[in-house]
N, C-alpha and C positions, 0 to 999 in steps of 0.2 A: 678468503673469508666466507664462511657459510652464511647465506642470506636468510635462511628460514627463521632462526631465532630472532633476528632483528625485525623481520617482517611481522612476526607474531607480537613482538613488543610494541611496535608502532601501531599495529591494528588493535592491540589491547588498549593502548592509550586512546585511540579514536572511539573504541566501543565503550570505554568507561566514562568518557567525557560528558555524555548526556546526563549521567547520574551524578557526577561529581560537580558539575557546574564550572564556570570560569574561576581561575585563581590568579591573582595579580603577580604572584611570585613564580609562575611557571618558567619563564625564560631564565631568571636568575638561578632557579633550582637546577635547570638543565645545564647551565654553564658550570655550576659548581660540580655536578656529577661528571661532566666532560673533563674538567680540570683534574678531578680525582682519578679518572681513568688514564689520562695522559701521564700522571705521576706514577701510577701503579700498574701500567699496562703489561709489565712483565710478570705480574702475579697471575696465577691460574684463575683466580676468582675475579679479576678485574673486569672481565666481560659482563659481570652482573651490573656494574656501574654503567657500562655502555648500553645494556638493555634498558636501564632506567632512563638514560638520555632519550632513547627512541620512544619510550612510553610517554615521557613528558612532551616530546615533540608532537606525538599524535594527539595528545590532550590539547595542546595549544593550537595545533592546526585546525582541529574541529571547530573551536570557538572563533578562530579568526575567520574562517570561511563562512561561518553561519551568522556572523555579526552583521547587523543592518548597517549599510553605508552611512557615514557621518558627513559626507561631502554635501554641502548645501546645493550644489549644482546637479547632484544625482536626482533622477526622477523620483526616487523614493521620498525625497524631502517634501514633495508636493502631495503626498497621500492625505486624504481628508474628505470632508463632506461636500466641498465646493466643486462643481463641474468645471472641467478644464478642457481647452482645445489643445490637442496633442498632435504633433507631426513626427513621423519617424519612417523608418525603412523596415519592411517585412523581412525578417531573417528566415523564419520557417513558418509553414502553414500546413495544417492537416484538417481533414473533415472530422466530424463527430458522428457517432452512431445515431441514426435517425435524422437529425437536422443540425445545421449550424457548422461552425468551424472554430479552430483554435489558431491564434497567431502569436508568435514570439516576435516582438518589435524592438528594434534599436531606436530609441527616441532621439530627436534632434532639438525640437523647441516645444515649449509649453506656454500657453497664453491664457489670460483671464482679464476681462474688462478692457480689451485692447492693448494690454501690456504683455509683451512677449519676452521670454528668457530662453537662452540656450541651455540645454540640459544634455545629460548623457545617461546611459544605463538602459536596461531592458525591462519591458513589461510583458506580461502574458495577457492577451485579449481574448475573451470568450464571446463568440457570436452565437446567439441563441437560435436564430432562424435565418435561412437564406444562404446563398453562396455568392460572395462578391467577386467581381471580375478582376481580382488582384492576385499576384503571385509573389514568390520570394524575389526580393530585389526591387519591388515597387515601393515608391514613397506614397504614404497615405496620410489623411487627416481625419480626425474624429473628435467627438465631444463626449466626455465621460467623467466619472468619478474614479479616483484611484484609491485602492485599499491595500493594506498590508495583509498578506495571508496569515491565518492564525489557526492554531489547533483548537478543537473543541475542548480538549483536556479530559479525554476519556481513556481508560486503560485499553491497550491493544490497538489503538487507532493508527492509521497510516500517517506518517509525519510529512504532510504535504508542503509546509514551509521549507523543510530541509530538502525535499525533492527539488523545489524550485531554486533554492539557494545554490545547489550544485550546478545549476544552469545559469548562475549569476542573475537570477530574477528575484526581486524582493517586493514587487508590487504587482497587483492584477487589476483588471478592469473588465467590464462586460458591456455589450450592446444588444439591443433587442433584435435588430434585423440588418441586412446588408445595406439597405439604403442609407444608413447612418455613416457609412464609410465613403470618403471622397478620395478617388485615386488621383495622384499628382504626377504620374508617369514613372519612368525608370530612375533609379538612383544613379548618380554619376560614377560611383565606384563600382568596379566589376572584379572583385577578388575571386579566387578559386572557389570559395564556399558559396558566394552569390551565384556564380555561373553554374555550379553543381546544383544549387537549389532550383534555378530556372529550368535546367535540363530535367530535373526530377519532376517538376510540375508539368513540363511538356510530355514526358513519358506517361505520367498519370493520366493526362487527357487522351493520349493514344490508347491506353488500356481501356478507359471508359468507352471510347468509340469502337474498339475492336471486340470487346467481350459482349456477347449478345445478352447474357444473363446479368442484369445490373447487380444482383445479390452476390455474384461471384467476383465482380470487378474489384471490390475492396480487398479480397483475399489475394488476388493476383498482385495488387499494389503492395500489400504487406510482404509478399514473398519476394518480389522483384526489386522494389525501391524502398522498402522499410516503412511505408506509410500505413500504419495500422489503425489510424483514427476512424476510418469508415466501416470497420468490421462490426457487424451487428452483434448485439449482446448474446443472442442464442448461438451464433457461430463461435464466439469466444468461449462460451460455456461448453459447447461440443468439443472443441479442440482441447480445452483444459481437461474435461472428463475422459477424453480419449488418450490423454497423455502425449499429444503431438504438438503442443503449442510451440515448443522449441524449434520445430521445423519451419515455422512462419516468422521467425525472428532472424534477421540478417546476422549471420555469425560466421564461424570458421568453416562451416560446410560450403557456404557461397564463395568465400575467398579461396578455399581449397580447390573448388572446381574451376574457378577462374584461373588460378595459378597453374593448375594441371593442363588446361586447354592451351593457355598462352605458352607455357613451357614446352609443350609438345610441338606447337607450331614453330616457335623460335628455334627449337633444337634441330629441326629438319634443315633449316638454313645454316645454322651454326656448324653442323656436321659436314656440310658440303664445302666448308672453307678449311683448307689444309693449314693456312696461316693461323686461324683461330684455334684449331685443334692442337697445334704445336705450342701455342701460347699457354693454354690451360684447358682442362676438360670443361664441357658445357655445364656440368653440375656445380662449378665454382663461380662462374661469372653470370650465368643467365638469371639465377634468383634475384641478384641485385638489380638487374634490368627490369624486373617485374614490379619492383617496389613503387615507382611512380604511378603505374597503372592501377595497382591495388589501392594506393592512396586516393586516386580519383574515384574509384568505386566506393571507398569508405565515405567520401564526401557526398557522393551521389545518393547513398542510401541513408543519409541522416546522421552519420557519425555516432551510431549507437554504441553502448558499452561493449556488448559481445563482439561487435565488429572491430572496435578499437583493440580489444584484447587479442583477437586473431591477427590483426595487422601488426601489433607490437611483436608478437611471436614470430611472424613472418620476417619482420625487419631484423630481429635478433638472429634468426637462422641465416638470413642472407649475409649479415655481417660476419658471423662465425665461419661461414663457408669461405668468404673472402680471406679471412685470417687463418684458415685451415685449422679451426678449433673444433673439437668434438665435444659437445656439451649435452649432458643428459636432458631429456624432455622435462623432467620435474624441475630442474634448475631454470630452464627457460620459462616455465609457467610461473615459478616464484619471482623471477626477475620482472616479468610482464606485470604481475600483480603489484609488486613493490613500486615499479615506475608509475603505474596508473594511480596508485594511492598517493604518491608524492605530488602528482599533478592535480589530482581531484580527491582530496581526503574524504569528502562526503559521499563519494561513490561506494564506499564500503557498505553503506546502509541501503543501497539500492538492490532490489531483488535481481535485476539483470546481472549485476556484477557478481553477486553471491552465487547465483545458479550457474552462471557461465563457468566460473573457476571451479566450483564444486563438481560439476559434471565432468569436466576435463580431468580433474584430479582423480575422480573415481575410475575413469577409463584407464588412465596411465598407471594407477596403482593396482587395481583389481583384475583387469582383463589379462595382463601377462601372467598373473598368478593362477587364474582360472583356466587359461588356454593351454597349459602344459599337457594335460591328457589328450588334447585334440590334435597334436602334431601329426599323428599317423593317419588322420582321416583324409579322404579325397578332398579336392579343392572346393567343390560345390557345397557339400555338407559343412566343411570347415568354415566357409564364408557365412553360411546361414547361422551357424553356431556363434561365429564372431559377432554378427549383428545382434543376436539375442544377448550375448554376454555384455556387449557394450551398452545396450539398452538397460540391462539389469544393473550394471555398475553405475551408470549415470542416474538411473531412477533411485537406486539405494542411497547414493550420496546427496542427491538433491531433495529427497523426500522430506527430511526434517525442515528444510528451508521452504519448501512448497507449503507444508503445514503451517509454518510460522507466518508466512506472508499471505497465502491464499486459502488456508484452512481446507485443503482438498488433498485427498489421496486418489490417484488414478491408476488402479491395477490394470485397466484396459490397455495402458501404454505398452506393457510387456508383450502383448499380442499384436496390437495395432502397428507398432513401429517396425515389425518384421516386414510388413507390406508397405507402410507409409514411407519409410526411409528410402527404399529404392524408387518408389513411384515419384516422390517429391524430389529426392536428391539427383536422380539420374533421368527424370522425365520432366517434371514441371520446372525445376530450376534451370536446366540448360535451355529449355524453350523460352523462358523468361529472359535469360541472358542474351539469347539470340535476338529477341525482340528489342532489347536495349540497343544492340549494335545496329539494327535496321531502322530504328525509329527516326533518326535524323535524316536518313536518305530515302527510305521507302516506307512511309507510314502504313500503307495498306498491308504490305508484307509483314511488318511488325505486328499489326493488329491481328493478322491471321495466326501468328505464333502465340500471341497472348490469348487468343480464343482457344487454341488447343491446350494451352497451359491451364486455362480455366476448366476445360473438360476433365483434365487429369485431377485437378483439385476437387471437382465435383464427385469424381469416382472415389477419392479418398474420404470425402465427407459421408458418402453413402455407406462405405465400409465402416466408418466410425460409428454411425448410427446403429448399425447391426451389432457391432461388438459391445458397445456400452449397454445395450439392452440384454445381453447375456447375463445369467446369474452370477453374482459376485463381482462383475466387471464394471458396473456403474460407478461413477465418482462418489466417494465418501466424504461428506462434509464433517469435519472434526474441528473442535476448538480446544486444543490442549492447554493446560495450565503451564506457568513457567517451570514448575517442578517436573512436569512430564516432558517438556521440551528439553530440559537439562538431561533427563534420562535418555532421550533419543539421541542427543549429540554425544553422550558418553558411550552409548552402544556403537554409534557410527565410528567414533574414534578407535574403539576396540577392534573394529573390523579393518580399519585402514592401517593400523600400526603393523609394521613388519619386524622381522627379526625372530630368532629362535633361542636367544639366551634366556636364562632363568629369570633375570630381572625383567626382560620384556614380556615374558609369559605371565609373570605376576602382575605387571602393569595392565596387560590386556584383560586378565581375569578380574582384577579389581574394578576396572572401568565397566566391564560387562555386568558384574554383579551389582554395582551401584546403579547403573542405568536400568537394569531390570527391576530392582527394588523401587526406584522412582516411578516406574510405570505401573507396577503391580499393586503396591501398597496404597490403600485408600487415603485420600486427603484427610487430615485430622478435622474433626467437627469443631465449629466455633464454640467457645465456652460462654458466649454472651450474645445478646441481641445486637444486630447491626443494621443500620439504614444507610443505603448508598444512593445519593441523588446523582444520576448519570447526566453528564453535560451533553445534551442532544440538540442544542439550538433552541429555536422558539417552539417548544413542545415540552413534554414531560415524560420521564421514565425513572421509576424508583425501584430499588431492589431491597427487599427485607429478608434478612437471613436470621434464623432463630437458633437458639442454643442446641436444639435437637437435630439440626441438620436440614430443617425445612427451608425452602427458598421460594419467595413470592415476588413475582415481577408485576409492578403496578404501572400500567400503561407502557407505550413503546415509542413515544415521540413520533415525528414524521414531518420532515420539511416538505414544502410544496415543490417537489422536484421529481422529474421523471428519470433522472440519471443518478440520483444519490439515494440509495435505500438505507435509511437510518438503522433498521434492524440488522441488515447484512454488514454495513460498514462500521457501525459503532457498538450497538448493543450486544450482538453475538460475540465479537472479539472481547468485549468487556466481561461478559459472563464467563468465557473461557479463561481469561486472565485471572479472574477471581475464583476459579476452580468450580464453577457451577456446571454440572453435567445434565441435571434434570431440574425441573421446576415443580414444586408442590402445587403451585397455583399461579395462573396468570389472571390478573384483575384488571378489567377495563372500567375505569371510573365513569366514562361517558364516551359515546361514539362520535367523537370529532377527529378529523384527520391528524391533528398534531398530538393526539394521544393514541390513535389506532394504528396508523400506517406501519410503524416499526414492528408491531406485534405479528404481522403476517409472516415475516421470515422466521421469527422465533417459534411460532406455532408449528411451522413446517419442518424445522430442523432440530428442535429440541424436544425431549420427552416432557410432556405437560400432563400432570395428573388431573387437574381440574381447571375449568375456565369459569370465572365469577363475573356476573354482570347484573345490573339492575334492570336491563331492558331484555325482553324476550328475544330469542335468536332470530325470529322472523323479522324483527324490527332493526336488526344490525345491518351494517353495510354488506352488500352481496359478496364482496371479496372475503370478508370475515366469515360469513355463513359457509362459503365454499370450503375454506381451509378447515373449519371446525368439523364439517361433515366428512371430508376426505381423511382426516386424521383420527376421526371417531373420538374426539376429546369430550369427556363429560362436561356438561354445562350446568352450573348452579345459578338459578334465577333468584335473586335476593328480593324479598318483599320489603315494603316501606318499614322503616323503623330500625331499631338496634338489633344486631344479629351477632352474638358472641360465637366465635369458632373454637377457641381454647381459652380457658380461664381457670387459673389456680392462684395460689398465694404469690408465686414468684413471676409467672408469665401470663400474658393475656394478648389475644388477637381478636379483634371484633370489627364489624362493619356497620356503617350507618347509611341507609338508603333514604334520602328525603322523599317526602310525598310531592314536593314542588318539582317542577321541571321534568315530569315523567314523559313529556313529549320529546325528550332527547336534548333539552337545553342544558346550559351550564348548571342550573340549579338542581338538576337531577344527578349530579356527580356523586358517585360512591365516596364515602369517607372511610378511611382505614385508621384504626387505633391500635397501637402496639405498646406493650409495657413490659419492663423487667424491673421487678421490685418497685421502687418509688420513682423510677424514671419512665415517663410516658411520652409518647409522640403521637401527634394528631396530624394526619395527612389528608388534606381537604379538597383535592381535585381542583375543579374550576368553579366551585360554588360562588354564587353572587349573593346579593343582600338577602333575598327571600330564603334561599337555602341555608345561609349562615344563621339567620334568626331561628329557623327550624332546628338546626343542629344545636345551637346554644340552649334552646328550650327543652330538647329531648335527651341530651346526653347525660347519663348518670354521673355522679361525682367520681371523677377519676383524675389522677395527677397528670398534668400536661406540662412538661418542661421543655419540649421541643415542638415547634409549630411550623408546618409548611404553609406559607401564605397562599390563600386561595387565588385562583385565576392569575397566577404569575405576578401578583402584587397590584392588581387593578383596584382602584378606589371604589368601583361599583360593588366590590365584594364586602365593603365595610369591615375590614379586618380589625378595626378598633373594638368591635363587639367580641371577637375572639381573644384579643389581647387583654381586655378588661375582665372577661369571664375566667380565663385559664391562667393568666399571668405567667407565660412561658419564660424560660431563661435563655433559650436559643431560638432563632427564627431564620428560616431559609426560603429561597424561592428558586424555581426552575425558569430560566430565561434564555433568550437568544441574544447574542451580541448585536447591539444596534438595531433591535427589533423596531418595526415601524409603528408599533402600538404605544410606544412610550412607557413600557413596563420596565421596572416598577414605577408607579406614579409618584411624583414628588411629594404629594400629600401623605402617601403611605410611608415614605422614607422619613418625612418629618415626624410623623406620629411615632415611629419606632425610636427616633432620636430622642423625642421628649420622654420616652419611657426608659431610656438608657440601654436600648437593645441594638446590637450590631446585626445587620442583615448579611447573611452568607448567601451568595448568588452564583449560580453556575456559569453565567456569562463572564464573570470576572475571576472567579475562584476555580473554575473547572469542576470536575467531579468531586463531590463532597462525601465524606464518610462520617457517620455519627455513631459513637459507641457509648453505652450507658456508663455513668460514673456516679454512683450513689443516686442522688436526686437530680443530677445534671447530666450533660452529655459532653463527651470529648470530641472535638471536631478536627478532622484531618482533611487536607486538600491534596489532590493528585498533582504533583509537581515533579518534573524531571524524572519520570518513570517510577515514582514511588508515592505512597501516601505519607505525607509529612505533617 
């Protein structure tokens, strides 16, 4: 039975599940289809029923693995605002760029007010500062609050709860520094994974001691034991823009080298035994003997998805050799993917899974097709051409996925990999593997090998810096829309399809034409005004799109975090998802971090026609001054008072700059007014009472049916003045979930309730979209991948 159609059906069910939501009748429907197939399996079309069964199974598996555990003894049942004392065993640990660490912990007990309870389940613990003296396999105790990970609810954002759920983690916690962790010694159980984790930590310490340049040690650990947590942000960026990030992820390259060296060594001894040679050739039995060793390396390097994929293929090859079966590589790849998804359905959504299989698929399908004209070349040039073609094939098939997840194209990779692959694959990796073998017996010798490995890596980094600075080879940051992504995947499918029949030619031509049109044709302009309140946590970012195609971004949010850039992680993907390529204007209501910080990335990576502010440039934060100067973005300084930008019978855009708060306070916030026909919206920044009173007294008679509460619903803003003056029909606020300021204030909520108004809020409702409807507004919420 051909697996590919059933893999596609199962993967399609998994992919559709986030949009379709759970359905109670999934299992009965699958059973009915399965019964129908059993009854009609001799019919040619009965396989369609079986495809339906696999689709429904994928749909059900997604929601089953994503569902929060209902067991009262699971650690997730204790998530809340109460601090708890937790004991557990460290399963995995890794450092974070800059400072701190991340631990995955298997919990054992939880206690509060002297009452302890046995629990089970994993948590992810973030340590902000310091490095505790604990390692994998240690028992620890700490006091913290548990929280369930949640999405911001913004288009295009990374689904972190799903990422953790694939690791059986449903709650997280954080500590300020290492002194809050109490070590209780080693755990009593010593399973293979625990022992591998301890050895991994020991090798990591040997690398730190042996590598003279502390900045290179994290890269050696990433290459040798799969610990990428300590790699600096600028190093990650360089590897990504140079197109060589895949070389620093433990994958088939590492397992292939290990298998090659071990097979070569064992083959020497095998061939010296006449008895063994008479029993079977070495190529039949030796690969099976390598499997336990490869499995040990898989555990040692963190059991990452690309390594699991390579291990499964190695396991399948060894089994087939034992059974004397000759199986095409594509069928092996399909089987490995299917098996992985049956075990870990949520792995389908992880970039590592997608990129790993897409890259190998491109090499297996395209390189043989492209290599036919190279058969007559000498060995050396043919090898160089083969490396280039493999890089090109893998780059081509992974490019849409890299754009989808990382919003980056790296043309430098086509050049850099010609040198980086042999330097890393046949230089740094063997040195690192040699260091692993020596580490338990001769740490100083292992440290010397790791040091030479670091020197090779440093040479590759210097080469990358040179290449990415060449014209047209630097990384391109792009944010394609869903339509454009569909076009890219259609073009890729047209390239990958094989066959010379007329039907196949027509299919390839149709896919190529449809994909090209999706990329070339401009997105249709909106026929109406739209206001989108992006969910960015405790901050604010609003997008106003006009019927003529203009797009204005009002503020950019900004969490107080050095590791999470709101502009890069939330706003830019949302703009791309909504089809925004350039901005007519960026409007800074006032220069506070929760409104400014996310704008820096947007100003740097998007085309911005005008920057609007009520404060002079020299009074803005220095980071904002710098990016405005570097990008030569025109700045419009708004004077106090009412400032119409466009005004006609159907449409209006105007600003109001209060005289109050000109020193940079909340009362100096710019107010934006937009209108389509009789539907008007008033967006009030962080105005407080003085600014609100000035606005109420100065604003001309205009319809206001949609109001954004000033200052996230603070009672100090006296929103009752706005409610009584304009009598809106819809009200919303930008808020962070569980914010420490208590926004929105209960008095404000009560005031809205007394007036019969419902408060739409980004902390509970996610990103909100408001569309004019006569004198009112239609409200949609971003849920399950769509505005509904």
